[in-house]
Structures are given as structure tokens and as C-alpha cells.
N, C-alpha and C positions, 0 to 999 in steps of 0.2 A: 504493501498499500501505500499510496507517493503522497501527501499534505501541502497542498499550497496558498498558505490565506493570501487572501488581500497585505496581509501587511510584509507581503517577503520580495524580497528586493529581486524576483525575475522579469520584469519587463524586461523585453526589447524595444528597446525604438529605432521601428521605423526611419519615420519623420523628427522632427524637432514635435510634431502636436499631435502627432499617433504613435500610439503602443503598443505589445499587443504580449497577450501574456502565455502558457501553454499549457494545459497537461492530457497524456495519454498513456496508455495501455498499450499493450502491444499492434494490433486493428483495430485503434482508435481514436482521432483528437478532439481535444477542445479549446480552441481558442475564444480569447478577450481580446476583445476590439476594440478601445481608446478613442477617441475621437475629439481633435480644442482647436482645430482650424473651417469650422460649420461656420454659417452654409458657403456651400459652394456654386459659380456659376455654372460648370460644367457638369456632368459625369467626372472621374478616375478612369482613364484608359478600361479600356474594357481587358479582361483576360480569360480563358481557361483549362483548365489543368486535368488529368486525368482520376480524378476524386468526387467522390457520392458528398452534396452538402448538404445542412439542411444553416440555418440563421432564423437566431433567435433578439429580435429586437430588446431591445432590456434598456434603452433610454434613446431621447431624441425622436428625428427621423430625418428618412430617406427616401427618394424617388430608388426602386430597389429594380436594373434593368438585364433581363435577360434576355441577349437576342436586339432585336429592335420595339419590345413589349416592354413598361414598366408596368411599375405601381409602384402607390403610395405606403408603403413602410410607419408603422410607430410601436409603440413598447406594448409589449405583448405578441407580435406582430411574428409572423415564423413566414420561411417560404422556402423551397427546395431546388437545390440545384443539378440534375445530373450531369455521369463527366465528361467529360469534350462539350459542353455548352459556356460559347460567348454570353460573359457581366460581366457586371459592374455595378454600384454607384455613383448615387451621388444623394453630398451630404442639406437637405433642409435648416438645420436647426446646428446651436453656436456648439454641442454637444451631441456625442452620440457614441455611447452603446451597442455593441450588439458581442453576441456567439454564434460564434462557427461551433460545428460538427463536421471532423471531415473522416472519410474514412476510402483505406486503408491512410493511413499514416502519410499527412504534409512532410516527408524527408529535409524541406527546404529551411522545413520551421524548427530545427532541430539542428 
């Protein structure tokens, strides 16, 4: 068993105003993302990966794009992303916290 508390200093600064903290087992990964650089005028660049993904919005609002389609998501909303589907977000509020789950592991995050 591995425990990661909110007080741990295990966050990785991806950019000055974006960080992530991860927990994982052998086949499943959870990533807590914190964004403090919204709202954004444009979506982030689209990306894809061979992992299944489920995203849960903890705080803030985003537009979640899958291909050309998008939907507005807020606290308590969830979205699923199939492997290799292009997707991205656009921040609609200053602060956003998302929880992403992936299978298999995103080894580039380790």
C-alpha cells in the first residue's frame, strides 16, 4: 500500500501554474491536476495516447474537447476518452482541479 496525502511534496510542476500528483498500482494510474492559469482564450493543444482515460472535475469549469465535439464540464462531471482519441481542455475558470485515471499506466508520468 502506498499513501499520498495532500501535504506530501510529490507534486510535479509541469508549468509554473500547472502541477500534477500521481498514485498508481501495476495497471491503474490516478493523476490529480491543478491549474491556476485560467480562464484560457483558446483550448490547449490536442493530444492522444493509447490509454483509456476517465476524467472527473473536482473544481472549476472546462470545455472538454474530443475531436471537434466539446462539452462544458463543472464540479462532479465526468467524461471518458477511448484510446487514441484526440482530446483537450479549455479552462473556463481561474482555478481548475481534475482527476484523470488511466489504464495502462502513463509511464511518461513516472
